[in-house]
C-alpha positions as CSV (number, residue, x, y, z in Angstrom):
1,M,97.8,139.0,65.0
2,D,101.2,140.5,64.4
3,I,102.9,141.9,67.4
4,R,106.1,143.8,68.2
5,T,108.3,143.1,71.3
6,E,111.1,145.0,72.9
7,Y,112.9,145.5,76.2
8,V,112.6,149.0,77.7
9,S,114.2,150.5,80.8
10,V,112.3,152.4,83.4
11,S,113.3,154.4,86.5
12,V,111.9,153.3,89.8
13,N,111.3,155.8,92.6
14,D,114.0,154.2,94.8
15,R,116.6,155.4,92.1
16,T,117.0,151.9,90.6
17,S,116.5,151.0,87.0
18,M,114.3,148.1,85.9
19,R,113.8,146.4,82.5
20,L,110.4,145.6,81.1
21,Y,109.6,143.1,78.4
22,A,107.0,144.8,76.3
23,A,104.7,143.2,73.7
24,H,102.8,145.6,71.5
25,P,99.7,144.6,69.6
26,A,99.4,145.4,65.9
27,A,96.5,147.8,66.4
28,T,96.5,150.8,68.7
29,P,96.0,149.3,72.2
30,K,93.0,150.3,74.2
31,R,94.0,148.2,77.3
32,G,97.1,147.6,79.2
33,L,98.3,144.5,81.1
34,L,101.0,143.9,83.8
35,V,102.3,140.4,83.6
36,M,104.0,139.3,86.8
37,Q,106.8,136.8,86.6
38,E,107.3,133.5,88.3
39,A,110.3,133.0,90.7
40,F,112.3,132.0,87.6
41,G,112.3,135.5,86.1
42,V,111.0,137.0,82.9
43,N,112.0,133.8,81.1
44,A,110.8,132.3,77.8
45,H,107.5,131.2,79.4
46,I,106.6,134.6,80.8
47,R,107.6,136.3,77.6
48,D,105.4,133.9,75.6
49,I,102.5,134.7,77.9
50,T,103.1,138.4,77.5
51,E,103.1,138.0,73.7
52,R,99.9,135.9,73.9
53,F,98.1,138.8,75.6
54,A,99.4,141.2,73.0
55,R,97.8,139.1,70.4
56,E,94.6,139.6,72.2
57,G,95.0,143.4,71.8
58,Y,96.7,144.3,75.1
59,L,99.8,146.4,75.5
60,A,101.4,143.9,77.9
61,V,104.6,144.4,79.9
62,A,106.5,142.0,82.2
63,P,108.6,143.8,84.8
64,E,111.9,142.2,86.0
65,L,111.1,142.2,89.7
66,F,114.6,140.8,90.6
67,H,116.4,143.8,89.0
68,R,118.0,144.8,92.3
69,T,119.7,141.5,92.9
70,G,119.8,139.8,89.5
71,A,119.0,141.9,86.5
72,G,118.2,139.7,83.6
73,F,117.9,136.6,85.8
74,E,116.3,133.5,84.1
75,G,116.4,130.5,86.4
76,R,116.1,126.9,85.4
77,Y,113.0,125.1,86.6
78,D,115.1,122.3,88.1
79,N,117.1,124.8,90.2
80,F,114.8,126.5,92.6
81,P,117.6,127.5,95.0
82,S,118.9,129.9,92.4
83,A,115.6,131.7,92.4
84,M,115.4,131.7,96.2
85,V,118.5,133.8,96.3
86,H,116.5,136.7,94.8
87,M,113.1,135.9,96.3
88,K,114.3,136.2,99.8
89,E,115.6,139.7,99.1
90,L,112.3,140.9,97.6
91,R,110.3,143.2,99.8
92,D,106.7,144.4,99.2
93,P,107.5,148.2,99.3
94,A,110.2,147.7,96.6
95,M,107.9,145.5,94.6
96,Q,105.1,148.1,94.8
97,A,107.5,150.7,93.5
98,D,108.4,148.4,90.6
99,I,104.7,147.8,89.8
100,L,104.0,151.5,89.9
101,A,106.9,152.2,87.5
102,A,105.6,149.6,85.0
103,F,102.0,151.0,85.4
104,D,103.3,154.5,84.7
105,W,105.1,153.3,81.6
106,L,101.9,151.9,80.3
107,R,100.1,155.2,80.9
108,E,102.9,157.1,79.1
109,N,103.3,154.7,76.2
110,G,100.0,154.1,74.6
111,I,97.5,153.5,77.5
112,G,95.9,156.9,78.3
113,D,94.7,158.1,81.6
114,H,91.1,156.8,81.1
115,S,92.0,153.5,79.5
116,P,91.8,150.3,81.6
117,I,94.9,148.4,82.9
118,A,94.8,145.0,84.5
119,A,97.3,142.6,86.1
120,V,98.0,138.9,85.8
121,G,100.7,136.8,87.6
122,F,101.9,133.3,88.1
123,C,103.3,131.6,91.2
124,M,105.3,134.4,92.9
125,G,103.7,136.7,90.3
126,G,100.3,135.5,91.4
127,R,101.0,137.2,94.7
128,A,102.4,140.2,92.9
129,A,99.2,140.5,90.9
130,F,97.2,140.5,94.1
131,L,99.6,143.1,95.6
132,T,99.0,145.2,92.4
133,A,95.2,145.2,93.1
134,L,96.0,146.5,96.6
135,A,98.5,149.2,95.6
136,V,97.8,150.4,92.0
137,P,94.6,151.5,90.4
138,V,94.1,148.5,88.1
139,N,90.7,147.5,86.9
140,C,91.2,143.8,87.9
141,A,93.8,141.2,88.6
142,V,94.2,137.5,87.9
143,S,96.4,135.3,90.2
144,F,97.5,131.9,89.2
145,Y,98.5,129.8,92.2
146,G,99.8,132.8,94.1
147,G,101.8,131.5,97.1
148,G,102.1,134.0,100.0
149,I,98.8,135.7,99.6
150,A,97.8,133.8,102.7
151,P,100.4,133.6,105.5
152,N,102.8,130.7,105.5
153,P,106.0,129.9,107.3
154,N,108.1,131.9,104.9
155,N,105.8,134.9,104.2
156,P,103.4,137.0,106.3
157,G,101.0,137.2,103.5
158,L,98.7,140.0,102.3
159,L,95.4,139.2,104.0
160,N,96.0,141.8,106.7
161,R,95.7,144.3,103.8
162,V,92.6,142.9,102.2
163,D,90.5,146.0,103.0
164,E,92.7,147.9,100.6
165,L,91.7,145.7,97.7
166,H,90.0,148.0,95.2
167,S,89.4,145.8,92.2
168,P,88.0,142.4,91.4
169,V,90.3,139.4,91.5
170,L,90.3,136.0,89.8
171,L,92.1,133.3,91.7
172,F,93.3,130.0,90.2
173,W,94.5,127.1,92.3
174,G,95.5,123.5,91.8
175,G,93.8,120.9,94.0
176,R,97.0,118.8,94.1
177,D,99.3,121.7,94.9
178,K,101.5,120.7,97.8
179,H,103.0,124.2,98.1
180,I,99.6,125.9,98.6
181,G,97.3,123.7,100.5
182,P,93.5,124.1,101.2
183,E,94.2,125.9,104.5
184,Q,95.8,128.7,102.5
185,T,93.4,128.8,99.6
186,G,90.5,128.7,102.1
187,A,92.0,131.5,104.1
188,V,92.2,133.7,101.0
189,A,88.6,133.1,100.1
190,E,87.3,133.6,103.6
191,A,89.2,136.9,104.0
192,L,87.8,138.2,100.7
193,R,84.3,137.0,101.7
194,K,84.4,138.7,105.1
195,A,85.7,141.9,103.5
196,R,82.9,141.7,100.9
197,K,85.3,142.0,98.1
198,T,84.5,141.0,94.5
199,Y,86.4,137.8,93.6
200,V,86.1,134.5,91.6
201,N,87.8,131.5,93.1
202,V,88.6,128.5,90.8
203,E,90.2,125.2,91.8
204,F,91.1,122.6,89.3
205,S,90.9,119.5,91.4
206,D,93.3,117.4,89.4
207,A,95.9,120.1,88.7
208,D,99.2,120.7,90.5
209,H,101.2,123.8,91.2
210,A,102.3,125.7,88.0
211,F,99.7,123.8,85.9
212,F,99.7,126.6,83.3
213,C,103.4,126.4,82.5
214,D,104.0,124.2,79.5
215,A,107.8,124.2,80.3
216,R,107.3,122.3,83.6
217,S,106.5,118.7,84.4
218,S,103.5,119.9,86.4
219,Y,101.8,121.3,83.3
220,D,98.2,120.2,83.0
221,P,96.9,120.9,79.4
222,V,93.3,120.3,80.5
223,A,93.4,122.8,83.3
224,A,95.4,125.3,81.2
225,A,93.0,125.0,78.3
226,Q,90.2,125.9,80.7
227,A,92.0,128.7,82.6
228,W,92.9,130.7,79.5
229,P,89.4,131.5,78.2
230,L,88.3,132.1,81.8
231,T,91.1,134.6,82.2
232,L,90.3,136.4,78.9
233,A,86.6,136.6,79.8
234,F,87.4,138.0,83.3
235,L,89.8,140.6,81.8
236,N,87.4,141.5,79.0
237,V,84.5,142.1,81.4
238,H,86.4,144.2,83.7
239,T,88.4,146.2,81.1
240,S,85.7,146.9,78.6
241,G,83.0,148.5,80.8
242,R,80.8,145.5,80.4
243,A,80.8,144.9,84.2
244,Q,79.3,148.3,84.9
245,G,76.7,147.8,82.1
246,I,75.7,144.4,83.5
247,S,75.5,145.8,87.0
248,A,73.3,148.6,85.8
249,R,70.9,146.2,84.1
250,S,70.6,143.8,87.1
């Protein structure tokens, strides 16, 4: 499917300006998608994913969440300290404002008030996708190896806000991920279970952190090949009205 891409600038409610990478499907879009970046910015990998979703019919946008400290930042995968400079300055209230600005842009540029919008994110963006499902009226969210959803030494996490979760979430983890261990992934699942939230929890036992990124040494083509259709199925169910129909028949 042919697509069209562009960078657009949006105003955030804290009077900052943020750039979005937008990928438009060939046909008139009926669904929108927020694509949340890794710690390495809206780089070639995140742009490629955004375009892949556009080819599936989504109007997809990737907001540059580091715009306050490093507009246009694209870090190298072998230089994580350069990303940490920006990550340590990122705060949830500011990120929520960014997410809302991107969500509003989708509403104003092809995704009407009654059309579904979802979120997907990777690594740092996996946490941002979970935050989106807390703060913005998306239909569902997909988190790939989202560090910082559960508390860790560097982040208080989001589980203290789990009661605010208003949409289904799909969570992907790597069983060999040394950054997000079983105590954290288990804490996320337990909090969602106790709060009686709708979620799907998937662990690929042989996969490492960032298994979906084909630009990194931790890329796992087997896990990635399985995660992609699962992601599309989850998004399709929750953005097409099928979930309500299935529920009504059950």
